[in-house]
C-alpha positions as CSV (number, residue, x, y, z in Angstrom):
1,M,-11.6,15.2,-16.7
2,R,-8.1,16.1,-15.6
3,A,-5.7,13.6,-14.2
4,N,-5.2,13.2,-10.4
5,F,-1.5,13.7,-9.8
6,R,-1.7,13.3,-6.1
7,M,-2.1,9.5,-6.4
8,Q,0.4,7.0,-7.7
9,R,-0.5,5.8,-11.3
10,L,0.5,2.4,-12.7
11,F,0.0,0.8,-16.1
12,V,-1.3,-2.8,-15.9
13,D,-1.6,-5.2,-18.8
14,A,-4.9,-6.7,-17.7
15,P,-8.7,-6.0,-18.1
16,L,-10.1,-3.5,-15.6
17,A,-13.6,-3.5,-14.2
18,A,-15.1,-3.1,-10.7
19,G,-14.2,-6.1,-8.6
20,A,-11.6,-7.5,-10.9
21,T,-8.3,-8.7,-9.6
22,V,-5.0,-7.6,-11.1
23,E,-1.8,-9.4,-10.0
24,A,1.2,-7.2,-9.7
25,T,4.3,-8.3,-11.7
26,A,7.6,-8.9,-10.0
27,D,8.8,-5.5,-10.9
28,Q,5.6,-3.8,-9.8
29,F,5.7,-5.7,-6.5
30,N,9.2,-4.4,-5.8
31,Y,8.2,-0.9,-6.8
32,L,5.0,-0.8,-4.7
33,A,6.2,-2.7,-1.7
34,N,9.9,-1.9,-1.4
35,V,10.3,1.5,-3.2
36,L,7.0,3.2,-2.4
37,R,6.4,1.0,0.8
38,M,2.7,0.9,0.2
39,A,0.7,-1.1,2.7
40,E,-2.4,-3.3,2.7
41,G,-5.4,-1.2,1.8
42,A,-3.5,1.6,0.1
43,E,-5.1,3.2,-3.0
44,L,-3.6,4.0,-6.4
45,L,-4.7,4.6,-9.9
46,V,-4.4,1.9,-12.6
47,F,-4.9,2.0,-16.4
48,N,-4.4,-0.4,-19.3
49,G,-4.8,1.9,-22.3
50,R,-8.3,0.3,-23.0
51,D,-10.6,0.5,-20.1
52,G,-10.0,4.0,-18.7
53,E,-8.5,4.8,-15.3
54,W,-9.5,3.1,-12.1
55,K,-9.0,3.7,-8.4
56,A,-7.7,0.4,-7.0
57,R,-7.0,-1.0,-3.6
58,L,-3.9,-3.1,-2.7
59,T,-4.2,-6.4,-1.0
60,F,-1.3,-8.7,0.1
61,P,-2.4,-12.3,-0.3
62,S,1.1,-13.4,0.8
63,R,4.5,-11.8,1.6
64,K,5.5,-12.0,-2.1
65,R,2.3,-11.1,-3.8
66,I,0.3,-8.0,-4.4
67,V,-3.2,-7.9,-5.9
68,M,-4.8,-4.7,-7.1
69,I,-8.6,-4.6,-6.9
70,P,-10.3,-1.9,-9.1
71,E,-13.2,-0.3,-7.2
72,E,-14.4,2.7,-9.3
73,Q,-13.5,4.3,-12.6
74,T,-12.0,7.8,-12.2
75,R,-11.7,8.7,-15.9
76,P,-13.2,7.1,-19.1
77,Q,-11.0,5.9,-21.9
78,P,-10.5,8.7,-24.4
79,V,-10.3,8.4,-28.1
80,P,-6.6,7.8,-29.0
81,S,-4.7,10.5,-30.8
82,D,-4.4,10.1,-34.5
83,L,-1.1,12.1,-34.9
84,H,1.7,9.9,-36.2
85,Y,5.2,10.9,-35.1
86,L,8.0,9.8,-37.5
87,F,11.5,10.3,-36.2
88,A,15.1,9.5,-37.1
89,P,16.6,7.6,-34.1
90,L,18.9,9.6,-31.9
91,K,21.6,8.5,-29.5
92,V,20.3,6.7,-26.5
93,G,19.9,9.5,-23.9
94,R,18.4,11.9,-26.3
95,L,16.2,9.2,-27.9
96,D,14.6,8.5,-24.4
97,Y,13.9,12.3,-24.0
98,L,12.4,12.5,-27.5
99,V,10.1,9.5,-27.0
100,Q,8.9,10.9,-23.6
101,K,8.1,14.3,-25.0
102,A,6.3,12.9,-28.0
103,V,4.0,11.0,-25.7
104,E,3.4,14.1,-23.6
105,M,2.7,16.2,-26.7
106,G,0.0,13.8,-27.9
107,A,1.5,11.4,-30.5
108,G,-0.7,8.4,-31.2
109,V,1.8,6.4,-33.2
110,L,5.6,6.5,-32.9
111,R,7.6,5.1,-35.9
112,P,11.4,5.2,-36.2
113,V,12.5,6.2,-39.7
114,L,15.9,5.4,-41.0
115,T,17.4,8.3,-43.1
116,Q,20.7,8.6,-44.9
117,H,22.4,10.7,-42.1
118,V,20.8,8.9,-39.2
119,Q,23.3,8.4,-36.3
120,G,21.2,6.5,-33.7
121,K,19.7,3.0,-34.0
122,I,16.8,1.1,-32.6
123,T,17.9,-2.2,-31.1
124,N,15.1,-2.9,-28.7
125,L,11.5,-1.9,-29.4
126,D,10.4,-3.3,-26.1
127,K,12.6,-0.7,-24.3
128,L,11.0,2.0,-26.5
129,R,7.5,0.8,-25.5
130,A,8.5,0.7,-21.8
131,N,9.7,4.3,-22.1
132,V,6.3,5.2,-23.7
133,I,4.4,3.5,-20.8
134,E,6.6,5.3,-18.2
135,A,5.8,8.7,-19.8
136,A,2.1,7.9,-19.9
137,E,2.2,6.9,-16.2
138,Q,3.9,10.2,-15.2
139,C,1.8,12.5,-17.4
140,G,-1.7,11.2,-16.8
141,I,-2.1,9.9,-20.3
142,L,-4.6,7.0,-20.7
143,A,-4.2,6.1,-24.4
144,I,-0.8,4.3,-24.9
145,P,0.8,5.3,-28.3
146,E,1.6,2.5,-30.7
147,V,5.3,1.9,-31.3
148,A,5.7,0.8,-34.9
149,E,8.6,-1.1,-36.6
150,P,11.5,1.0,-38.0
151,V,11.3,1.7,-41.7
152,R,13.6,3.3,-44.3
153,L,12.4,6.8,-45.4
154,F,12.1,6.0,-49.1
155,D,10.2,2.7,-48.3
156,L,7.9,4.7,-46.0
157,L,7.2,7.3,-48.7
158,D,6.6,4.6,-51.4
159,T,3.7,3.1,-49.4
160,W,2.4,6.1,-47.6
161,P,-1.4,6.7,-47.8
162,S,-2.1,9.9,-49.7
163,D,-4.9,11.0,-47.4
164,R,-2.5,11.5,-44.4
165,R,-0.4,14.6,-44.7
166,I,3.2,14.5,-43.6
167,V,4.5,17.7,-42.1
168,Y,8.3,17.7,-42.0
169,C,10.8,20.1,-40.5
170,D,13.1,21.4,-43.3
171,E,16.2,23.1,-41.8
172,G,17.1,24.2,-45.4
173,D,13.8,26.2,-45.8
174,A,14.4,29.9,-46.5
175,G,11.5,31.0,-44.3
176,Q,11.2,31.3,-40.6
177,N,7.5,31.2,-39.8
178,P,5.7,27.8,-40.1
179,L,2.2,29.1,-39.3
180,P,1.2,30.4,-42.8
181,L,2.2,27.0,-44.3
182,L,0.3,25.1,-41.6
183,S,-2.8,27.3,-42.1
184,K,-3.1,25.8,-45.6
185,V,-3.3,22.2,-44.3
186,S,-6.9,21.0,-44.5
187,E,-6.4,17.3,-43.7
188,R,-7.3,16.1,-40.3
189,K,-5.1,13.0,-40.6
190,L,-1.5,14.1,-39.9
191,A,2.0,12.9,-39.4
192,L,5.1,14.8,-38.2
193,L,8.5,13.9,-39.6
194,V,11.7,15.0,-37.8
195,G,15.1,14.2,-39.2
196,P,18.4,13.2,-37.6
197,E,21.2,15.3,-36.1
198,G,22.8,15.7,-39.5
199,G,19.6,16.7,-41.2
200,F,18.0,15.3,-44.3
201,S,20.2,14.7,-47.4
202,E,19.6,16.7,-50.5
203,E,18.2,13.6,-52.2
204,E,15.7,13.1,-49.3
205,R,14.7,16.8,-49.3
206,A,14.1,16.6,-53.1
207,R,12.0,13.5,-52.7
208,L,9.9,14.9,-49.9
209,R,9.3,18.2,-51.7
210,S,8.1,16.4,-54.8
211,L,5.2,14.7,-53.1
212,D,1.7,16.2,-53.0
213,F,1.0,14.8,-49.5
214,V,4.1,16.5,-47.9
215,T,4.3,20.0,-46.4
216,A,7.8,21.3,-45.5
217,I,7.9,23.9,-42.7
218,P,10.7,25.9,-41.1
219,L,11.1,26.2,-37.3
220,G,12.2,29.8,-36.9
221,P,15.6,31.6,-37.4
222,R,17.7,29.3,-35.2
223,I,19.1,25.8,-35.9
224,L,17.6,23.4,-33.4
225,R,18.9,20.1,-32.2
226,A,16.8,17.2,-33.4
227,D,15.2,16.5,-30.0
228,T,14.4,20.3,-29.5
229,A,13.0,20.5,-33.0
230,A,10.7,17.6,-32.3
231,V,9.1,19.3,-29.2
232,A,8.9,22.7,-31.0
233,A,7.3,21.1,-34.1
234,M,4.8,19.1,-32.0
235,A,3.8,22.2,-30.1
236,V,3.3,24.3,-33.3
237,I,1.3,21.6,-35.0
238,Q,-1.0,20.9,-32.0
239,A,-1.6,24.6,-31.4
240,S,-2.3,25.4,-35.0
241,I,-4.0,22.4,-36.6
242,G,-4.0,19.7,-33.9
243,D,-5.9,18.9,-30.8
244,W,-5.0,22.2,-29.0
245,N,-7.0,24.1,-31.5
């Protein structure tokens, strides 16, 4: 069932069921009452990443409180995506874009990976999670991707489960077409690894290429920025061996 984009959607951190009551947070109150100017009895869609999507009605118990009352489920909770997205942090503006697009493209887990040439940093995982929720609200997504703690690349590879294949974008690959390489991937458990603006170091490339559970792919004849490469790689993977196929 497709999302209804004609109605306002809001993530709530509370159980959802017919007749339940969900108290709006201070930020949500300001958004609903002062920004959207929604009135008593107005309807919106709410979701919590667990109980599906619900049509809810607003009530105003007092001038400074809004309570949302779920009335009927509009979409059931889907099975969460199992695609892991591993990314080297970028500078702030581009990092926000990268996270939003990863959510839109179906990532189930987002994990920052610290590489030798990384230029950005992760200082606030809560901000990253808020960005994930905002993207889900805007795009009709019901399953909220997990945001995992940052990890150094070599530490990640040392403990990586061998039954989940890592596909990584190798800007040094001599080829141009990723599809023949992806057609050989038989695993259903997948992860995509995208490096930093400066690319992977030769030491990192050598380590990645030495591992049986890693597949290196090119992304065409042009050099792409890291955030562009992330969107392109997600699209290629989803269309060839992911949930678009």
